[in-house]
VOGU-3710 file (C-alpha; in Angstrom, 3 decimals, decimal comma):
1> myrtlffiph> -37,296/-50,719/-27,633  -41,111/-50,933/-28,196  -41,568/-49,842/-31,657  -45,490/-50,978/-32,038  -47,785/-51,100/-28,950  -50,463/-52,939/-30,847  -52,850/-52,761/-33,764  -56,006/-51,270/-34,617  -57,672/-54,115/-37,235  -58,350/-53,204/-40,548
11> efagiplfgf> -61,772/-54,488/-40,115  -64,464/-54,873/-37,813  -67,726/-57,051/-38,801  -66,139/-57,844/-42,114  -66,205/-53,863/-42,886  -62,969/-52,057/-43,435  -62,265/-49,338/-40,744  -60,275/-46,955/-42,962  -61,025/-46,083/-46,485  -64,624/-46,493/-47,259
21> gwllgaivly> -65,742/-47,507/-44,198  -66,992/-47,388/-40,456  -64,743/-44,450/-39,517  -65,855/-42,206/-42,876  -69,486/-43,477/-42,027  -69,222/-41,959/-38,726  -67,757/-38,624/-40,104  -70,539/-38,417/-42,406  -72,939/-38,777/-39,828  -71,587/-36,570/-37,839
31> aiaitifssr> -71,572/-33,907/-40,163  -75,215/-34,625/-40,647  -76,148/-34,665/-37,459  -74,202/-30,880/-36,666  -75,628/-29,147/-39,732  -79,294/-29,933/-38,701  -78,770/-29,306/-34,892  -76,702/-25,881/-36,224  -79,938/-25,093/-38,540  -81,944/-24,742/-35,757
41> dpnrrselfs> -79,697/-22,539/-33,896  -79,093/-19,138/-35,402  -76,253/-18,622/-32,847  -74,049/-21,698/-34,019  -74,791/-21,090/-37,841  -71,102/-19,106/-38,315  -69,853/-21,677/-36,420  -70,731/-24,198/-39,228  -68,677/-23,790/-42,135  -65,473/-24,023/-39,643
51> tlgmcaiaav> -66,426/-27,213/-38,531  -67,636/-29,018/-42,064  -63,865/-28,163/-43,275  -62,805/-29,792/-40,610  -64,715/-32,842/-41,339  -63,880/-32,717/-44,941  -60,359/-32,426/-43,573  -61,082/-35,659/-41,562  -62,562/-37,389/-44,389  -60,165/-37,088/-46,796
61> vvavvfpnve> -57,267/-38,555/-44,164  -59,622/-41,391/-43,022  -60,609/-42,205/-46,955  -56,850/-41,725/-48,733  -54,269/-40,913/-46,198  -55,036/-43,991/-43,752  -55,320/-46,993/-46,122  -51,989/-46,084/-47,747  -50,195/-45,923/-44,160  -51,845/-49,228/-43,203
71> irnqagepmg> -49,398/-51,698/-42,496  -49,262/-54,767/-44,698  -48,062/-58,449/-43,810  -45,933/-60,257/-45,748  -48,371/-61,278/-47,878  -49,166/-58,035/-48,975  -52,976/-58,185/-46,931  -53,594/-55,148/-44,681  -53,167/-55,809/-41,334  -54,541/-52,075/-40,164
81> mairgygvmm> -52,879/-49,057/-38,380  -50,014/-49,822/-36,237  -49,640/-47,584/-32,777  -46,154/-46,827/-32,420  -44,320/-46,112/-29,195  -42,737/-43,122/-30,910  -45,901/-41,574/-32,070  -47,473/-41,894/-28,527  -44,336/-40,330/-27,256  -44,990/-37,500/-29,486
91> llgvsaavgl> -48,912/-36,810/-28,840  -47,633/-37,088/-24,851  -45,315/-34,464/-25,658  -47,670/-32,075/-27,682  -50,115/-32,513/-24,538  -47,693/-31,479/-21,823  -46,309/-28,873/-24,033  -49,411/-27,040/-24,570  -50,376/-27,380/-21,161  -47,571/-26,143/-19,628
101> aivrarkygl> -47,669/-22,932/-22,154  -51,394/-22,385/-21,252  -49,719/-22,042/-17,520  -47,065/-19,972/-18,903  -49,277/-17,819/-21,118  -51,214/-16,413/-17,566  -48,082/-15,242/-16,119  -47,339/-13,277/-19,225  -50,387/-11,969/-19,948  -51,875/-14,206/-22,448
111> gsetimaaap> -55,381/-16,128/-22,173  -55,192/-19,808/-22,594  -57,466/-19,050/-26,082  -54,528/-17,911/-27,556  -52,491/-20,695/-27,124  -55,505/-23,392/-27,888  -55,698/-21,117/-30,950  -51,764/-21,254/-31,570  -51,432/-24,782/-31,096  -52,393/-26,278/-34,396
121> wlfvlgilga> -50,459/-23,488/-36,312  -47,247/-24,893/-34,368  -47,955/-28,308/-34,585  -48,727/-28,764/-38,280  -46,127/-26,673/-39,010  -43,720/-28,564/-36,656  -44,218/-31,902/-37,990  -44,245/-30,728/-41,786  -40,856/-28,969/-40,760  -39,387/-32,110/-39,768
131> rafyvieyrd> -40,583/-34,338/-41,849  -39,340/-32,115/-45,064  -35,701/-31,959/-43,304  -35,800/-35,367/-42,978  -36,998/-36,572/-46,087  -34,707/-33,839/-47,891  -31,698/-35,270/-45,666  -32,175/-38,731/-46,473  -34,074/-38,576/-49,803  -31,806/-41,561/-51,517
141> rfehesvlqm> -34,436/-43,635/-49,055  -37,417/-42,399/-50,616  -36,661/-43,557/-54,142  -39,538/-46,086/-55,185  -40,650/-47,400/-58,254  -44,046/-45,579/-58,151  -44,970/-41,913/-57,189  -47,415/-43,460/-54,473  -45,146/-45,592/-52,828  -43,028/-42,445/-52,312
151> lrsivdftrg> -45,830/-40,304/-50,917  -46,494/-43,583/-48,815  -43,286/-43,381/-47,697  -43,097/-39,732/-46,829  -46,372/-39,519/-45,133  -45,730/-42,683/-42,329  -43,460/-40,717/-39,886  -45,133/-42,763/-37,105  -41,885/-45,099/-36,830  -39,471/-42,240/-36,635
161> givvygslig> -38,089/-40,069/-39,906  -38,244/-36,357/-38,574  -35,777/-34,023/-37,091  -35,885/-31,598/-34,160  -34,168/-28,451/-35,838  -37,021/-29,135/-38,993  -39,673/-28,806/-36,412  -37,999/-25,900/-34,606  -38,098/-23,902/-37,980  -41,530/-24,956/-38,681
171> gfvglvlfcr> -42,927/-23,992/-35,138  -40,736/-20,943/-35,759  -42,571/-20,173/-38,968  -46,046/-21,212/-37,823  -45,446/-18,760/-34,706  -44,660/-15,721/-37,044  -47,723/-16,359/-39,116  -49,934/-16,411/-36,274  -48,740/-14,009/-34,594  -48,812/-11,446/-37,730
181> rhslpffrma> -52,615/-12,526/-38,625  -53,811/-11,973/-34,493  -51,413/-9,123/-34,278  -49,751/-10,475/-31,314  -46,332/-9,652/-29,622  -43,682/-12,345/-31,068  -40,987/-12,223/-28,887  -43,333/-12,547/-25,770  -45,387/-15,676/-27,590  -42,113/-17,180/-28,319
191> diiipcvfig> -40,512/-16,842/-24,508  -43,744/-18,638/-23,426  -43,148/-21,552/-25,643  -39,404/-22,064/-25,515  -39,431/-24,330/-22,432  -42,189/-25,953/-23,723  -40,335/-27,136/-26,598  -38,361/-28,582/-24,619  -40,630/-30,520/-22,362  -41,759/-31,921/-25,722
201> lffgrmgcvm> -38,118/-32,804/-26,850  -38,026/-35,115/-23,890  -41,329/-37,437/-24,747  -39,978/-36,968/-28,254  -36,457/-38,582/-27,694  -38,046/-41,264/-25,525  -40,297/-42,430/-28,266  -36,558/-42,551/-29,923  -35,832/-45,207/-27,057  -38,622/-47,154/-28,216
211> ngccyggrce> -38,227/-46,983/-31,727  -34,675/-47,528/-31,532  -33,281/-44,490/-33,534  -31,046/-41,398/-33,202  -28,301/-43,707/-31,315  -25,112/-42,966/-29,649  -21,830/-44,599/-31,527  -20,349/-48,238/-30,321  -19,348/-48,429/-27,014  -18,382/-50,992/-24,676
221> psaysmqfpk> -20,814/-53,145/-22,589  -21,838/-51,456/-19,046  -24,997/-50,137/-17,328  -24,636/-46,834/-19,618  -25,032/-48,293/-22,817  -27,901/-49,905/-24,800  -28,084/-53,002/-26,635  -31,619/-53,193/-29,054  -32,919/-55,916/-30,807  -33,525/-57,630/-34,106
231> gspvyedqar> -35,663/-55,834/-36,168  -34,526/-52,216/-34,687  -32,419/-49,689/-36,862  -29,353/-50,163/-34,970  -28,906/-53,943/-35,241  -29,819/-53,468/-39,106  -27,187/-50,874/-39,770  -24,595/-52,527/-37,702  -25,293/-55,578/-40,111  -24,694/-53,627/-43,172
241> sgdllglvvd> -21,470/-51,884/-41,945  -20,270/-55,814/-41,056  -19,964/-54,425/-37,435  -22,407/-57,125/-36,342  -19,941/-59,774/-37,661  -17,318/-58,548/-36,280  -15,989/-56,749/-39,199  -14,175/-53,349/-38,969  -14,536/-52,240/-42,659  -13,537/-48,778/-44,747
251> wgdsdksdsa> -16,284/-47,886/-46,471  -15,097/-44,437/-47,674  -17,783/-42,433/-48,604  -20,424/-44,366/-49,878  -24,304/-44,665/-48,783  -24,986/-46,533/-45,923  -27,883/-48,058/-47,376  -26,428/-48,971/-50,566  -26,184/-52,433/-50,840  -23,907/-52,422/-53,446
261> rlgkivevvp> -21,246/-50,720/-52,300  -17,971/-51,833/-51,292  -15,283/-51,454/-48,835  -12,051/-52,864/-47,435  -11,544/-54,712/-44,141  -9,397/-53,356/-42,035  -9,726/-55,737/-38,691  -11,457/-58,803/-38,121  -12,550/-58,991/-34,386  -11,014/-62,457/-32,781
271> aslaaeagve> -14,178/-65,208/-31,800  -16,788/-63,133/-34,163  -19,047/-64,596/-36,825  -16,346/-63,251/-39,562  -13,374/-64,818/-37,836  -14,718/-67,901/-36,911  -15,849/-68,194/-40,898  -12,149/-67,667/-41,727  -12,479/-64,260/-42,780  -9,035/-62,053/-42,707
281> pggevriqle> -8,074/-58,260/-43,013  -7,587/-56,687/-46,457  -9,919/-58,129/-48,512  -12,730/-56,121/-50,315  -15,947/-56,945/-49,070  -19,789/-56,491/-49,791  -22,674/-56,924/-47,524  -25,864/-56,980/-48,228  -29,350/-58,227/-45,847  -31,329/-61,397/-47,361
291> rpapedtdlt> -34,987/-62,121/-46,986  -35,559/-65,676/-46,147  -36,635/-68,470/-48,321  -40,529/-68,006/-49,186  -40,743/-71,414/-47,436  -38,931/-70,134/-44,298  -41,485/-66,796/-44,256  -43,898/-66,245/-42,170  -46,225/-64,686/-43,922  -48,482/-63,074/-40,860
301> lpiddtsglg> -45,544/-61,000/-39,770  -45,746/-57,337/-41,112  -43,705/-56,625/-43,685  -41,561/-53,897/-42,484  -40,368/-56,438/-39,965  -36,482/-57,115/-40,605  -36,165/-59,588/-37,606  -35,780/-62,189/-40,094  -33,278/-60,931/-42,721  -30,180/-62,691/-42,986
311> iamfvdgkty> -26,522/-61,227/-44,167  -24,772/-62,329/-47,487  -21,318/-61,277/-47,371  -18,615/-61,382/-50,307  -15,279/-60,612/-49,812  -12,916/-61,234/-52,851  -15,016/-63,924/-55,213  -16,083/-65,872/-52,093  -19,391/-65,918/-50,357  -20,685/-66,076/-46,998
321> rwkadqlpqr> -24,064/-66,559/-45,433  -25,556/-65,991/-42,256  -29,552/-66,819/-41,584  -31,255/-64,810/-39,222  -31,099/-68,101/-36,370  -27,239/-67,818/-36,545  -26,860/-64,154/-36,260  -26,597/-62,713/-32,501  -30,150/-61,922/-31,261  -28,837/-57,963/-29,957
331> ansvapaqly> -27,080/-55,574/-31,501  -23,791/-54,336/-30,312  -23,576/-51,701/-27,369  -23,912/-48,168/-28,271  -24,170/-44,814/-26,262  -27,632/-43,978/-25,318  -27,594/-40,798/-27,307  -32,054/-40,669/-27,178  -31,797/-40,888/-23,227  -28,905/-38,007/-22,784
341> ssvlglamav> -30,984/-35,994/-25,677  -34,208/-36,486/-23,317  -32,773/-35,672/-19,794  -30,875/-32,427/-21,284  -34,429/-31,448/-22,826  -36,175/-31,426/-19,709  -32,850/-30,158/-17,849  -33,402/-27,285/-20,275  -37,036/-26,368/-19,940  -36,663/-26,256/-15,737
351> mlmvispwir> -33,319/-24,196/-15,949  -35,554/-21,848/-19,122  -38,391/-21,961/-16,516  -36,160/-21,383/-13,467  -34,913/-18,040/-14,565  -37,363/-16,319/-16,614  -38,923/-14,266/-13,883  -35,376/-12,916/-14,256  -35,231/-12,147/-17,959  -36,879/-8,741/-18,484
361> regalmgigf> -36,460/-8,471/-22,146  -38,827/-10,416/-24,617  -37,427/-12,746/-26,771  -33,736/-12,920/-24,758  -35,694/-16,258/-23,133  -36,048/-17,578/-26,540  -32,468/-16,769/-27,531  -31,122/-18,446/-24,884  -33,092/-21,415/-25,323  -32,143/-22,000/-29,019
371> agyavvrfgl> -28,012/-21,139/-28,430  -28,173/-23,530/-24,879  -29,919/-26,163/-27,127  -27,478/-25,782/-30,311  -24,678/-25,778/-28,168  -25,802/-28,933/-26,481  -26,814/-31,095/-29,816  -23,547/-30,156/-31,417  -22,176/-32,196/-28,517  -24,527/-34,901/-28,726
381> esirsdepgq> -23,734/-35,456/-32,606  -20,378/-36,244/-31,107  -21,340/-39,472/-29,370  -23,951/-39,984/-32,234  -23,335/-42,540/-35,661  -26,306/-42,361/-37,164  -25,490/-39,131/-39,229  -22,567/-39,377/-41,855  -20,285/-36,378/-41,961  -21,311/-32,919/-44,651
391> fgtgltisqw> -19,432/-30,797/-47,144  -16,212/-32,637/-46,713  -16,068/-32,579/-43,355  -16,517/-34,646/-40,179  -19,334/-32,493/-39,196  -22,994/-33,600/-39,586  -25,989/-31,768/-40,706  -27,295/-31,085/-37,541  -23,910/-29,515/-36,400  -23,803/-27,055/-39,453
401> vsifvfvgsi> -27,048/-26,048/-38,518  -26,244/-25,950/-34,731  -23,038/-23,823/-35,552  -25,401/-21,366/-37,136  -28,393/-21,547/-34,744  -25,612/-20,354/-32,108  -24,500/-17,353/-34,027  -27,916/-15,975/-34,937  -28,973/-16,446/-31,243  -26,064/-15,076/-29,847
411> glliylyrrp> -26,663/-12,208/-32,490  -30,519/-11,964/-31,215  -29,974/-11,614/-27,498  -26,517/-9,012/-28,468  -29,548/-6,836/-30,755  -32,250/-7,064/-27,636  -29,950/-5,654/-24,914  -28,564/-2,660/-26,987  -32,558/-1,647/-27,295  -33,993/0,166/-24,845
421> lktadpatvt> -35,463/-1,695/-22,201  -39,507/-1,266/-22,704  -42,046/-2,300/-20,175  -44,378/-5,138/-20,893  -48,097/-4,449/-21,278  -49,389/-6,490/-18,842  -53,131/-6,795/-20,530  -54,888/-10,026/-21,443  -54,295/-10,521/-25,163  -57,037/-13,561/-26,685
431> asp> -57,219/-14,841/-30,152  -59,482/-16,641/-31,727  -58,846/-19,920/-33,459
//
C-alpha cells in the first residue's frame, strides 16, 4: 500500500499555490496572453471564447475546489495537495485507455480526432457517475456538521471512493450524448471503446491496491494473501469489527462505521489480544477507535492519518483499551481481490481485442464485454468483505447490478443477432470537440 506518493506544498515563497495565489495568477496571465495573441490573428478568434471558457473553469477549480481538498495537519493547518497513488493510477488508466482507443478507431474507420473529442465526455461523466454511485451507496459517511464539510468530502475522491459500475453508467450516458451531438454510430463507438474500459480497470484496481480499499475477505496467511498496514481502510475496518483483537462478533445488520453499535461475542481466538485481556464469549460488546491524548499527538501528521488510533472496547460494563503501539502493525490477512480484479480486467481487454475481428455486428462486442464483466464482478464480490448485503439478502449492491447488467447484455445480443446484418460504412468520420 502506498496511499500518498508526495505532497505539493501549500505555499511557495510565502504565497499560497492554491486559492488566490501562484496558480490562479498563472491562469490569469495565460488568459491575458492568449487574448492578445488571438486578437492579432483573425483565424484564431473563433477559438478564443472556448479557450477563455476553459481558463475560467480552471480558475474556479484552483480558487475554490483545491483549497477545500488540501490536506490539513492535526493542528488544522493546510499542508498542501496530496498526490495519491490511487489518483496517479487513475490518470495512467485514462491515458492508456485513450491511447488504445485512438489505435482501435483507425481500424473501425474513425479518426483520432473523434476519440480526442469524446474523451472528455466519457471521463467527466464517468467520474461523476462513479462518485455519485459511491456517495449514494455510502451516504451515511458523508453526513457532516456543515454543508461545506459535506461538499469537501464529496469532491475529494483522490483517496478512493468511486464505483466501477457508476463509471460505466456515467460513461455510457456520456457516449450516448456525444454520439447524438455529432451524429456518430453509437454501437461502432462502443465497440471501439469497450476493451479500453477494461484497460482502465486494470490500472484502477492497481490503484485500489495502493489505496488499500476494495479488499477481499479474511483468509489464512499465504503467498496469495495480503496484509495492509496501519492507516489502511482494511486495518480500520478490522479494528472496528474486533477482528484485529481476535474476536468473532455477531453485529447483526448494524453499520460497521457506527461506533455506538452493539454486538455479541461469538468466539475469542486463543492467544489474541482479547484472549490475553480475559475477554470471554457471550458478552455484549461495543468497540470504538480513539485518538491519542493531545500531548501524545504529532501535530505535523495529516488529519486523516489513522495510524495513531487506539481501540476502546466495552464488554458488559468492563472497559478495555489498547494504544496504537500495543496493536499489530498490520491487519490480518485478506484475499487480494484488487489484484484478481486487475488481472481479470487486463484479460478481458485482451480477449475482446482478440475476438473483435470476428465480430461483424456493431454493438455485439460491447454486449459481450458487459456480460463478461457482470459475471466476473458477481464472482469477485463473493470474496470481498467491504460491502454488506442489500434488500434483505446476502447479495451486495454490485451483485444486484451485475444481474441486471448481465440480463440486459444478453437481451442486447439477442436483439443484435436477430437483426439483418448490415455492411459497416468504412468511411472515416471525425468530430470536433
